[in-house]
C-alpha positions in Angstrom: 8.6 -12.9 -2.9 7.8 -11.0 0.2 11.3 -9.9 1.3 12.2 -7.8 -1.7 9.1 -5.6 -1.0 10.3 -5.0 2.6 14.0 -4.8 2.2 15.7 -1.6 3.5 12.3 -0.1 4.4 11.6 1.0 8.0 9.2 -1.6 9.3 6.2 -1.0 11.7 5.1 -4.0 13.7 1.4 -4.4 13.7 0.9 -6.9 16.5 -2.0 -9.2 17.1 -1.1 -10.7 20.5 -4.6 -12.2 21.1 -5.7 -13.2 17.7 -7.4 -11.5 14.8 -10.6 -10.8 16.6 -8.9 -8.9 19.4 -7.3 -5.4 19.5 -4.0 -5.0 17.8 -1.4 -2.3 18.3 1.3 -0.7 16.2 4.9 -0.7 17.4 7.5 1.4 15.6 10.4 1.0 18.0 12.2 -2.3 17.4 11.7 -4.4 20.6 14.6 -5.0 23.0 14.8 -8.7 22.2 15.3 -8.1 18.4 18.2 -10.3 17.3 21.5 -8.6 16.5 21.3 -10.0 12.9 18.2 -7.9 12.2 19.5 -4.4 11.3 17.8 -1.2 12.5 17.7 2.3 11.3 17.0 5.4 13.4 14.7 8.2 12.2 12.9 11.1 13.9 9.1 10.6 14.1 6.4 13.1 15.0 3.7 11.5 17.2 0.1 12.8 16.9 0.3 14.1 20.5 3.1 16.5 19.4 6.8 16.8 19.7 9.3 14.4 18.2 10.8 11.0 19.0 13.8 9.1 17.8 12.8 5.6 16.8 14.9 2.6 15.8 13.0 0.8 13.1 13.7 -2.8 12.3 14.6 -3.7 8.7 13.0 -6.9 7.5 15.8 -7.9 5.0 15.7 -11.7 5.2 13.4 -14.6 5.4 14.5 -15.1 9.0 13.5 -11.5 9.9 10.0 -12.2 8.5 9.8 -15.3 10.7 10.8 -13.2 13.7 8.0 -10.8 13.0 5.5 -13.6 12.6 6.7 -15.0 15.9 6.0 -11.6 17.4 2.4 -11.7 16.3 2.7 -9.7 13.1 0.3 -11.0 10.5 0.5 -8.4 7.8 3.8 -6.7 7.0 3.8 -2.9 7.0 6.8 -0.9 5.8 7.5 2.6 4.5 7.1 3.5 0.8 10.7 4.8 0.9 14.0 3.1 1.7 16.7 4.0 4.3 19.1 5.6 1.9 16.5 8.1 0.7 13.9 8.2 3.4 12.2 11.3 2.1 11.9 10.0 -1.5 9.1 7.5 -2.0 9.3 4.8 -4.6 5.7 5.1 -5.7 2.4 6.9 -5.5 -0.3 4.9 -3.7 -4.0 4.8 -4.3 -5.7 3.0 -1.4 -9.2 2.0 -2.5 -11.6 1.4 0.4 -15.1 0.3 -0.8 -18.4 0.3 1.0 -19.0 -2.6 3.3 -21.7 -4.3 1.4 -22.0 -7.2 -1.1 -21.2 -5.0 -4.1 -18.3 -3.2 -2.4 -15.4 -5.1 -3.9 -16.9 -5.0 -7.4 -17.1 -1.3 -7.1 -13.4 -1.2 -5.9 -12.5 -3.1 -9.1 -14.2 -0.4 -11.2 -12.5 2.3 -9.2 -9.1 0.7 -9.8 -9.6 0.7 -13.5 -10.6 4.4 -13.4 -7.4 5.2 -11.5 -5.4 3.2 -14.0 -6.8 5.0 -16.9 -6.3 8.4 -15.3 -2.7 7.6 -14.6 -2.2 6.4 -18.2 -3.5 9.8 -19.4 -0.5 11.4 -17.7 1.9 8.6 -18.8 2.3 6.8 -15.6 2.1 3.0 -15.7 0.4 1.4 -12.7 0.1 -2.0 -11.0 -2.8 -3.3 -9.0 -3.1 -5.7 -6.1 -5.9 -6.8 -3.8 -5.5 -5.3 -0.3 -6.4 -8.7 1.1 -9.1 -7.0 3.3 -11.8 -6.2 0.8 -10.2 -3.3 -1.1 -7.7 -2.6 -3.8 -4.3 -0.9 -4.0 -3.0 0.8 -7.2 0.7 1.7 -7.2 2.4 4.0 -9.7 6.2 3.6 -9.4 8.3 6.8 -9.9 11.8 7.9 -9.8 13.1 8.6 -6.3 13.2 12.3 -6.7 9.9 13.5 -5.5 9.0 14.1 -1.8 6.0 12.8 0.1 4.5 16.2 -0.2 4.8 15.9 -4.0 3.2 12.4 -4.1 0.4 13.5 -1.7 -0.4 16.5 -3.8 -0.4 14.5 -7.0 -2.6 11.7 -5.5 -5.0 14.2 -4.2 -5.4 16.0 -7.5 -5.8 12.8 -9.5 -8.2 11.2 -7.0 -10.4 14.3 -6.9 -10.5 14.5 -10.7 -11.6 10.9 -11.0 -14.2 11.4 -8.2 -15.7 14.5 -9.9 -16.0 12.5 -13.2 -17.4 9.4 -11.6 -19.8 10.3 -8.8 -21.2 7.3 -6.9 -18.2 5.2 -8.0 -15.3 7.1 -6.5 -15.2 9.6 -3.6 -12.6 11.5 -1.7 -15.1 12.4 1.1 -13.3 12.0 4.4 -16.5 11.6 6.5 -17.7 8.1 6.2 -21.4 8.9 6.5 -21.1 11.2 3.5 -19.3 8.8 1.2 -21.0 7.5 -2.0 -18.8 5.0 -3.7 -15.2 3.8 -3.2 -13.1 6.0 -0.9 -9.7 6.9 -2.4 -7.5 7.7 0.6 -4.8 9.8 -0.9 -3.7 10.8 2.6 -1.9 7.4 2.7 0.9 9.1 0.8 2.1 10.9 3.8 5.7 10.4 5.2 5.8 7.4 7.5 2.6 5.9 6.3 2.4 2.2 5.7 0.2 -0.3 3.9 0.2 -4.1 3.9 3.0 -5.1 1.5 2.5 -7.2 -1.5 2.2 -10.9 -0.5 1.2 -10.0 3.1 -1.3 -12.4 4.7 -4.1 -10.3 6.2 -5.8 -10.8 9.6 -9.1 -12.0 8.1 -11.0 -15.3 8.1 -9.3 -17.7 5.7 -6.0 -15.7 5.8 -6.4 -13.9 2.4 -3.2 -12.5 0.9 -2.6 -9.0 -0.6 -2.1 -10.3 -4.1 -0.5 -8.6 -7.2 -2.6 -8.9 -10.3 -2.4 -8.5 -14.0 -4.7 -5.8 -15.2 -6.5 -8.3 -17.4 -7.5 -10.0 -14.2 -9.1 -6.9 -12.7 -12.6 -7.2 -13.9 -16.0 -8.8 -13.3 -15.9 -11.9 -11.1 -12.7 -11.1 -9.3 -12.9 -12.3 -5.7 -10.3 -11.2 -3.2 -11.1 -14.0 -0.9 -9.9 -16.5 -3.5 -6.3 -15.5 -3.0 -5.4 -17.8 -0.1 -1.8 -18.6 0.9 -1.9 -21.8 -1.2 -3.3 -20.1 -4.3 -0.8 -17.3 -4.1 2.1 -19.7 -3.8 0.9 -21.5 -6.9 0.6 -18.1 -8.7 4.2 -17.2 -7.8 5.5 -20.5 -8.9 3.7 -20.1 -12.2 4.1 -16.4 -12.9 6.9 -15.1 -10.7 6.6 -11.8 -8.9 4.0 -9.7 -10.8 5.1 -6.7 -8.7 8.7 -6.8 -9.6 8.3 -3.8 -11.9 7.2 -1.7 -9.0 10.6 -2.3 -7.4 12.3 -1.4 -10.6 11.1 2.2 -10.4 9.4 4.4 -12.9 9.5 7.9 -14.6 9.9 11.2 -12.8 6.6 12.4 -11.3 7.1 16.1 -12.4 5.9 15.7 -16.0 2.8 13.7 -14.9 2.0 16.3 -12.2 2.3 19.1 -14.8 0.2 17.2 -17.3 -2.5 16.7 -14.6 -2.5 20.5 -13.9 -2.9 21.3 -17.6 -5.7 18.8 -18.0 -7.5 20.4 -15.0 -7.4 23.7 -16.7 
C-alpha cells in the first residue's frame, strides 16, 4: 500500500543513522551507491543559503526501492506532493495539524481536523484524514493537477486563517510557538519541494506508530494515534484496502473552491 503513494514522486531521504533518539539528516541527492534499477529525476532546488543546485532525486517506485531506503536508515518515507511529469502541479492541498505537546493535544487535533473537513466541504472539496504517526493529524484535499504550489499555499492559508478566527483556542496559524493557543495549522507545508510522511509510513517514535489513513467516522473521541502499530495497520489494510486510494485518484479543480472561499470571506 505504501508504494502507490510514493511512485513517481521525488523522494527525500530522512536518515536516522544512529537510531530514533539521535540526530537525523535530510538527503535530497540520491546516494552514489543507489542501484541502477532505482530511477532518478533531476530538478533544480533552491537551498536556504541561496543560489540553486541540481539534484538527482530517487524515485521509490517499487517494494525493492522501499527496502533500499529502509536499509539506508530511512524510517518514514518523505516525497513531494507532485509527480515528475508535472512537478509544479501538486495532487492535493495539505493541512498539517500540529497540536500542543500535552495530554489533550491529540484530542484537540481531532477537533481541528473535523473543523478543516467542514470548511473544505463548504467550498465543495472532499477531504481525507490520516494520523501523522507523530501525535498530529494530516488532512488532504485532492485536486486536479492544474494549480501551482503558490495557488495551494494561498488557498490553505486563507482557509486555515478563516477556521482559526472562528475557533480561537482550538486552531491557530500563529508561527511563534510561544504565542500559539490550540492546534497549529502549518499551511506553509504547501510550498514547492515540501514533504510529509507518506500514508503508511512508520514513524521514528517509540512503538513504531504508522501514519494511518482513517474513515471520517473514526475521527472522534477516543481516537488514539499510538494504537496504529505496524501489525494493526496491516490488519486494517487486509480488511479495508487502501482508504487513501481516492487521494491518488485526484479531485476537482481548485479554482472554484478558492473563489468560493473569497466570496465567503467577504
